N, C-alpha and C positions, 0 to 999 in steps of 0.2 A: 157377657163382656168380662166378668170377674174371672171366669175360667180361662178366657183368652189371655188376660193380663198375667195370671199366674203361670200359664204355659210359657209365655214370652220371657218371664223372669227366670224360669228354669232353663230355658234355652240360652239366656244370657250367661248364666253361671256355667253351663256346659261349654259354651263357646269360649268364654274366658279361660277355662281350664285347658281346653285343647290348644288354644292359641298360645298360652303360656308355655306349654310343652314344646310346641312347634318352634316358637321363637328362641327358646333356650337351646333347643337342639341345633338350630341353624347357626346360632352364635358359637356353639361348640365346634362345629365342623367347618366354619368359615376360616379361610386362610388369615394369617396374621398372628402376631405375638403381642399380648397385652403388656408384658414387661418391657419389650423393646419400644412399643408405642409410647409407653408412659415415661421411660427413662432414657431412651435413645439407643442407637445401635452400637454404642461403644461399651456397653456394660459387659462385665465378665460373667462366666457361667456361675460363679459363686454369688454374685450380686443378683443375677436372674433367679437363682434358686431361693435366695433369701426373700426376694420380692414375692415370689409365688407362694412361699410358705406363710409369710405375714398376711397375705390376702386370701388364703385358703384356696388358691388356684391349683395346688398340688393334690387336692382331695378329689374323690370320685365325683363325677357329674351329678349322680343322684343325690349325694350328700349336699352339694352346693345348691341344687334345685330346691330341696326341702328347706334349706336355710333361707334361700331367697323368698320362698313362698310363706313359710311358717315362722321364720325367725330363728334365732339361736340363743336368745337370752334365757329361755327355759332350760336349754342344754347346759349353758354356762352356770346357771344357778345350781344345777345338780352336781356339776363337777367341782365348783368352787366351794359350795356349802353355804354361801351367803347370797343375798339379793344383789342384782346389778341394776344400775339406773343410768339413763342417758341425761346429762344436764348440759346447760349452756355455760361455756367458759368465756366471760366477757374479756378477760385478758388476752385470749387467743382468737376471739371472734368466731368460735365454732362450737359445735356440740361434741361431747366426748363421753365415753362410758367409764363408769366408776363402780367399784364394789360398794356395798352398803352393809355396815355392821348392824346388829340388832338395836344398838342405841342411836342409829341414824348417821353415824360417822361415815363419810365417803372416803374411799381409799383406792390406791393403786399399788402395785408391787414392782420391785426391781432387785437386782443383785449384780454386784460387780465382780465377784470372785467365784460364783457358782456354789458357794458354801453358806453364806449368810444372806438371808432374805430380809429385805426392807419393806416396811409398809409406809407408803407416803400418804398421809392423811390430809384431807382438804379442810382448811379452817373456814369459819363463817365469813371472814373478810377476803377470801380468795387466796390466802397464803397457804403454805404447806408445812407439814411437820413430819419428820422422818422418825420412824420407830423401828428399832432392830428387833427382829423376831428370833426366838430361840430355836435350837435344833429340833425341838419336838414338833415343829410345823411340817417337817418332812415325813411323808408317809410312804411305806414300801408297797409297791404295786405287785400284781401277779407275776410280773417278769423279774422281780427281785430288785428293781431300781427304786431309789428313794426320790420321790417326786413331790412337787408342790404346785397346786393349781391356784392361780390368782388372776388379776387384771393388770396387764402391763401398762406402760406409760402412754401408749398409743390407743388405749381403750379396747384391747382385744383380750379375750380369755386366753390364757397361756399356761403351758405346763413346763416348769423348769425341772431338770434332772440334776440331782446333787453331784457335784464334781465335774459337770460338763463345762467345757471352755469354748462354747460356741460363740460366734460373733454375728450380730445382725447388721446388715448393710442398709443404710438409709441415705437418702439424698436430701440435702438441706442447702437451699440457695445455690443450686448448681454444683455443689461439692459433695463428694461421697465421704461419709464418715462410718467408721466401724465401731459398733458399740459392743463391749464384752458382756458376758453373762446373758446371752440370748436364750430364750426358751427353745425347747425342742419341738413343740407342737403348739399350733395356734387355732383358735376358733373365733373368726371375725364376728363381732357382735352386731346384731340388727334385730328389729322387731318383726320383720317380714312384710311382704306386700299386703297380706290380708289385714294388717294393722297399720297400713299407711307408711311403711318404711321399706322401700324397695332396695335399699343399700346405698353405698357410697360410690359416686361416680369416679372412675379411674381418670377421666379427663380433667375434671375440676377439683377432685379430691374433697368434694363437699357432698352431703347427702343429696341423693337424686331428687327427693321431694322439694328441697330448697330451690333447686334450679329449674325443675320441670314445670311446676305450677305457675311461677311467674311467666315463663315462656308461653304456657298454655293460655294464660289470661291475655297476654299480648296478641296472640293469634285470634282468640275469641273476639277481642276488640276490633281488630282489622277485618275479620270475616263478618262480624255483625254489621259493621258500617257498610261494607260492600254489599252484603245481603239486603239490607234495608234500602239501599240505593238502587241496586240492579233489578231485584225481583219484581217490585211493582211496576217499574219502568218497562221491563222486558215483557211482562204480561200485558200491559196496556198497549204497547206498540205491536205485540204479536196479535192481539185481538183486533186492533185497527187494521193491520195488514190482511188478516183473514176475512174481515168483513168487506174489504175492498179488493177482493181477489181479481188480479188481472189489470187493475188500474195503476195509475202512475204512483200513487202512494204505496201500493203493494210492491211495485218494482223497486222503488227507491229503498224502502225498508229492507227488502230481501237482499239487494246487492250490498247494502251497508252491513247487514248482519253477517253475510257470507264473508266479507272482507275481514270483519272483526274476529270471526270464529277461526278463519284460516291463518291469521297472524299469530305466531307463537308469543307467549308472554315476554320472553327475553327480548324479542325484536320490538314489540310495541313499547316495552319498558324503556329500552335504550332510545327509541324514537322520542318518547315523551321527555326523558331526561335531556336529550339534545336540544329540544325546542324550548321547554319551559324552564330549564335550569341553566343550560349553557348559553343559549342565544338570548332569551328574554330575561333570565335572572329572576323570574317571579317566584319560583318554588325551589326548595332544597332538593338536590338530586340523591340524597342518601339520608337514612335514618340513623342519627348518631345519638345513642342513649347513654348518658352519663350518670343518671340517677333514676329512681322509680317515677319521679314526677316529670321527667323530661318530655314525654309524649304529650302530657296534659298542658305543659307550658308552651310547647311548640307544635300544635296540632297540624300546622301546615306541612309538616314532614310526612303526614299520612296521605296527602292528597294524591301524589303520583302513584304510590302503591295501590290505592283504592281505584283510581282510574284504570290502571293496568288490569286489575282483577275484573273491573266492571266491563271492560271492552269484550273480553272473550266470553264471559258469562252472559252478557247482554245479547250478543249475537246468537249464542246457542239456544237459550231459553226462548228468545223471540221466534226463531225458526220453528221450534217444536210447538209453541203456542199457535203460530199461524197455521201450521199443517193440521193441528187438532181442530182449530176453529173452522177451517175450510171443509174438513171431513164431516163435522157435525152439521154445518149449514146445508150439506147435500143430502142429509138423511130424510127418510120419508116423513117422520113425524114433524120435522120443521116445515116441509112442503105442505103437509096437512094443515098446520097452524097458519101458514101464510094464506092458503086457499080459504080458510074460514074467515079471513079478514081481520085477524088479530093485529094489533099495532106492532110495528117492527121492534120498538123498544121493549115491549113485553115479551116478544118471541126470544129476543136475545138474552134478556136478563133472567127470565123465568124458565126457559126451555133449553137454550143453547149453552149458556155460560157454564153451568155446573158440569155438564158432560164434556165441554171443551177443556176444562181445567184438569181433568183426570190425568192425562199424559204429562202436562207441565208440572203438576204436583209431584209426580214420580221423579222427574228430572231434577226438580228443585231440591227435593229431599236428598237425592243421591249427590247433588253438588254441594250440599251442606258438608258432607263428609270430605269432599274434595277441598272445600274452602278451609276446613280445619287442618287437614293433614297433607294436602297436596299442593300448597302454595309455596313450596320450598324454592321454586325458581324466583318468584317475586321477592321472597324474604332474603334470598341470597343476593339478588341483583341490587336491592336497595339497602342491604345491611340491616334488615329488620330483625330484632331478636325474638323470633317466634318459634313455634313448635316444629314447623317443617324444617327450618334451618337447624334446630336442635337435634332432630332425628338424623339429619344428614351428617352433622359433625360427629355424633355418637357412632353412626355406622362406619364412617371412615376410620374412626379411632378404635373400633371394636369394643366400645364401652357397653358391655353386655347388660349391666343393670339399667343404664339409661335407655338403651334400645328397648328392652323388655317392658319397662314401666311406661314409656311413651306409646308402645304398641297396645298395651292394655287399655290406656286412656282412649286411643283412637277406636278400638273395638267397642268400648262402652258407648262412645258417641255414635258410632254407626248403628248399633242395635237400638239405641234410644230414638234416633231420628227415623228409623224404619217403623218403630212403634207409633211415633207421631204421625207418620204418613198413613198408616193403617186407620188411625182414628179420624184423620181428615177424610179418608175415603168414605167412611160411614156417613159423614156429613154431606159430602158431595153426592153420594149415591145411596139413598135410604134402602135400596134393595140388598145391599151388602150387610150380612149378618155374621158375627163371629161366634162360633160355638165354644 
């Protein structure tokens, strides 16, 4: 078993690596323009070029992939010559990167004329102090330019060239502003996916981890409730139908499960909203989240989404369980146990049940992945802020960092659930051994 677990963990690492490359490549070749998606189709070529440079989109794909996976703070530390740190700025309500001097002082840099560099130091009370740096801070590079590496006001490692009169275009509250003294080269700062920092979302302009994991927790909550409700009920009804093959109970359950499975989620969801929200007014027809505690304060908002998920899952798992139970009850060893005169209850619980659950367990584990990442229709229909809807919005926006991080989370969940399924198999069938 230990060898099997180690092998699976190695497969997980290899799978994540290959998926990361595939997702990053697909996002690269996918149609669309991140600058236009972020800033609108009225931007000028100069504004688009400034946006791409500030976000590192003008750099080679391999460079951006390495930065996304391994981070860029180590590279910035080598270029700038001091440590860099990401801290929370209460006054702005966001995290930002700052340089850190040996005495612990946090700083950023700026210049207005391309000749005089400023060091903006962050004080303990959150205020700032400007310090004018002397001309000795400029260093001549191999190409003969006098350059200075520092951290700009937006938290990026940046290279200024002395005498440059470049302008950086930024959008603030819907208006474009041109800031003089722009760097010539940028290195967006991040710790990298391997250290829990997959980058900043182009859609929300916030770190992906801040928006991804709350969405994941919301989906886990919705999926867990639906799973707890539907799976025991589907297994029980499936076993009941299988034990009553050809009888009225079997016919009714089979027809009901077929109807539930054949009805798409968007159709059943609209039908439920129409009845229980519009006509009867018993339940809200949408999930309106205004704070982190909204769902806990109004749990009735989850009732219709859970019922929508339950209907299709209930019918599918019920039919698989029924078929598996019917097949097991027709096997020779069940007939032999019956001819020996064993009680029917003992035959079902000790001989038939475990084997009948093999196929449903496979389906259930596969549908765990679907519940986590494939409920985008339900989340979109009810306005639920979950992972599926998050992935859809990121894909439509071509938010490469958000898509990649969400995909990696889904792959981890898929591999872990398959590992759990394998362990359950060994309990259901002791003949299975893992080398």
